[in-house]
Backbone bond lengths (Angstrom), bond angles and torsions (degrees), N, CA, C in turn:
res aa  C-N    CA-C-N  psi(-1)  N-CA   C-N-CA  omega(-1)  CA-C   N-CA-C  phi
1 M - - - 1.447 - - 1.529 108.71 -
2 K 1.318 117.14 130.80 1.461 120.32 -179.51 1.525 111.04 -90.48
3 E 1.340 115.68 163.40 1.456 120.37 177.46 1.522 109.23 -70.12
4 V 1.317 115.53 142.00 1.462 121.84 178.32 1.522 107.91 -108.12
5 K 1.330 115.60 126.82 1.463 121.33 178.33 1.528 108.04 -107.72
6 V 1.315 115.49 121.58 1.462 121.98 -178.89 1.522 108.06 -114.45
7 E 1.324 115.87 126.84 1.466 121.14 177.08 1.521 108.76 -114.59
8 V 1.315 115.80 122.71 1.462 121.84 173.57 1.520 105.38 -94.91
9 I 1.321 116.56 117.73 1.454 122.16 -173.80 1.522 109.14 -111.03
10 G 1.332 116.01 123.58 1.449 117.72 -178.98 1.502 113.81 -173.74
11 L 1.332 113.69 -166.54 1.460 123.37 -176.13 1.521 112.46 -96.63
12 G 1.320 116.08 -22.97 1.459 120.41 -173.18 1.520 111.82 105.14
13 C 1.328 116.35 8.35 1.464 121.70 179.74 1.534 110.64 -72.45
14 V 1.317 115.71 176.70 1.462 121.68 -178.42 1.531 111.08 -58.97
15 R 1.324 117.53 -43.43 1.471 120.87 -179.59 1.527 110.90 -66.38
16 C 1.310 116.95 -39.31 1.471 120.83 179.04 1.530 110.03 -65.43
17 Q 1.336 116.25 -42.28 1.461 120.31 178.27 1.530 110.46 -64.08
18 A 1.332 116.94 -36.26 1.468 120.61 178.13 1.529 110.57 -62.81
19 V 1.329 116.95 -42.47 1.468 120.57 178.89 1.524 110.03 -63.54
20 K 1.327 116.88 -41.02 1.466 120.57 179.03 1.524 110.55 -62.36
21 E 1.317 117.57 -44.86 1.465 121.81 179.22 1.527 110.96 -62.80
22 I 1.319 117.17 -42.61 1.462 121.74 178.40 1.524 110.22 -62.25
23 A 1.337 116.96 -45.14 1.465 121.33 179.82 1.525 110.91 -63.00
24 E 1.329 116.94 -41.04 1.469 120.30 179.96 1.521 111.58 -67.02
25 K 1.336 117.67 -39.23 1.464 120.99 177.36 1.525 110.88 -63.56
26 A 1.327 116.37 -45.74 1.467 120.72 179.68 1.528 109.81 -63.65
27 A 1.328 117.30 -41.04 1.465 121.24 179.95 1.526 110.79 -63.48
28 E 1.325 117.46 -44.03 1.465 120.43 179.40 1.528 111.14 -61.85
29 K 1.315 116.46 -40.99 1.469 121.22 178.60 1.532 110.22 -61.48
30 L 1.332 116.54 -44.38 1.464 120.47 -178.41 1.525 112.20 -73.66
31 K 1.324 117.41 -30.97 1.468 120.45 177.45 1.522 110.77 -62.43
32 R 1.335 116.75 -33.26 1.463 120.96 178.34 1.529 112.05 -65.52
33 T 1.334 116.56 -19.30 1.466 120.70 178.07 1.532 111.18 -94.01
34 G 1.349 116.27 2.44 1.453 120.22 178.63 1.520 114.52 98.07
35 M 1.307 116.95 0.89 1.456 120.95 -179.48 1.528 109.94 -79.86
36 S 1.322 117.04 142.71 1.460 122.26 179.54 1.528 108.99 -97.83
37 V 1.347 115.95 113.45 1.465 121.52 -177.98 1.520 108.98 -131.46
38 K 1.321 115.94 132.47 1.458 121.77 176.81 1.527 108.02 -120.70
39 V 1.334 116.32 124.19 1.461 121.85 179.14 1.518 108.21 -111.69
40 E 1.330 116.12 130.63 1.463 119.02 177.03 1.518 111.00 -137.83
41 W 1.337 114.65 153.59 1.451 123.22 178.85 1.522 108.84 -91.82
42 V 1.332 117.77 135.99 1.455 122.29 178.62 1.530 107.87 -132.91
43 S 1.321 116.10 132.49 1.465 120.83 -179.39 1.527 111.27 -76.86
44 I 1.308 115.57 133.39 1.465 120.53 177.37 1.536 110.88 -71.09
45 F 1.321 116.74 -13.50 1.461 120.77 179.13 1.525 112.97 -78.29
46 S 1.313 117.37 -9.46 1.457 121.59 179.64 1.528 109.97 -72.17
47 K 1.326 116.48 124.88 1.468 120.31 178.53 1.526 110.63 -61.63
48 E 1.330 115.98 -34.73 1.460 120.74 178.98 1.533 110.98 -62.86
49 V 1.322 116.53 -41.82 1.466 121.57 179.50 1.531 110.00 -65.90
50 I 1.318 116.59 -45.18 1.470 120.25 179.41 1.527 109.99 -61.72
51 R 1.320 116.87 -43.14 1.464 121.32 179.36 1.529 111.00 -65.16
52 K 1.322 116.58 -43.77 1.471 121.18 -176.78 1.527 112.10 -67.46
53 Y 1.331 116.07 -45.02 1.462 120.21 -172.82 1.519 115.08 -106.73
54 G 1.323 118.62 -20.09 1.452 120.81 -177.59 1.518 113.01 68.48
55 I 1.303 116.85 27.86 1.462 121.85 -176.43 1.525 110.23 -80.35
56 L 1.315 114.93 130.11 1.462 120.83 177.63 1.520 111.76 -118.30
57 V 1.327 116.86 -11.22 1.463 122.16 -176.90 1.525 108.60 -129.08
58 S 1.326 115.12 138.86 1.456 118.73 176.66 1.522 109.20 -119.19
59 P 1.299 118.20 159.40 1.451 127.81 -0.35 1.523 111.18 -76.97
60 A 1.324 114.33 160.45 1.462 120.23 175.66 1.524 107.92 -136.76
61 L 1.314 115.20 156.32 1.458 121.46 -179.50 1.524 108.07 -133.34
62 A 1.324 115.89 121.32 1.464 121.30 177.17 1.520 108.07 -111.54
63 V 1.317 115.82 136.29 1.458 121.76 178.10 1.521 107.58 -120.59
64 N 1.326 115.33 120.27 1.466 122.17 -176.94 1.526 112.22 50.25
65 G 1.340 115.23 43.38 1.460 120.62 174.51 1.515 116.58 82.26
66 V 1.342 117.15 8.38 1.463 120.81 179.60 1.534 108.71 -123.25
67 V 1.328 116.48 126.01 1.466 120.18 178.88 1.525 108.67 -69.32
68 K 1.330 115.09 124.47 1.462 121.21 -179.11 1.526 112.65 -109.33
69 V 1.336 116.21 -26.71 1.464 121.27 -178.61 1.527 107.47 -139.87
70 M 1.349 116.06 136.96 1.457 120.11 177.92 1.525 109.53 -145.17
71 G 1.333 115.67 128.80 1.457 120.93 174.81 1.510 115.82 79.96
72 E 1.325 117.26 13.56 1.464 119.75 178.89 1.521 110.57 -148.94
73 V 1.319 115.68 164.84 1.458 121.99 176.23 1.526 106.88 -102.23
74 P 1.339 117.34 108.75 1.462 120.36 -177.85 1.530 111.14 -77.27
75 S 1.311 115.73 161.63 1.460 120.15 176.56 1.528 109.48 -75.21
76 E 1.318 116.29 159.74 1.464 120.43 177.49 1.529 110.14 -62.13
77 G 1.323 116.75 -37.64 1.464 120.81 178.64 1.521 112.00 -62.10
78 M 1.323 116.69 -40.98 1.462 120.43 178.94 1.530 110.74 -65.30
79 V 1.333 116.96 -43.59 1.462 121.18 -179.94 1.532 109.74 -64.46
80 E 1.299 116.42 -42.62 1.466 120.29 177.90 1.531 110.80 -60.41
81 R 1.319 116.50 -43.20 1.469 120.46 178.81 1.527 111.20 -62.27
82 L 1.325 117.13 -43.22 1.466 121.09 178.81 1.530 110.93 -61.96
83 M 1.320 116.48 -38.97 1.468 120.57 178.45 1.532 110.91 -66.49
84 R 1.330 115.77 -44.85 1.482 119.67 178.92 1.537 111.16 -60.54
85 E 1.329 116.24 -44.94 1.468 120.39 179.64 1.520 111.22 -61.41
86 A 1.323 117.11 -38.49 1.462 121.48 -179.01 1.537 112.11 -69.20
87 A 1.322 115.99 -25.95 1.466 120.41 -178.28 1.520 112.58 -80.00
88 E 1.307 117.07 -16.66 1.478 120.30 -177.52 1.489 112.78 -78.38
C-alpha cells in the first residue's frame, strides 16, 4: 500500500475548515488500519496551486495530486473511499 497525500485547498472559511476536519477524521480512521495518509492545508491564493490544479472554487480536495472534489463539502465516507482507492 502506498502513502496517500491529501491536500485540502481553500480560503480558510468555515466550509474549507469542515473539509479539513473531515479529511483528518478519515485519515485517522485509516491510519489505525495501517494505511499511511498525510493531510495538509493548501491556500487557494497560491499561484502555484492555481496553476497546478486549475481550481477556481473552494473548498477543494486533491488526493495524490488529482482533484477529486471541488466546491462542496464531501461526506467522511466519500473522503475515506477516495483515500482507500488512492492507496491501491
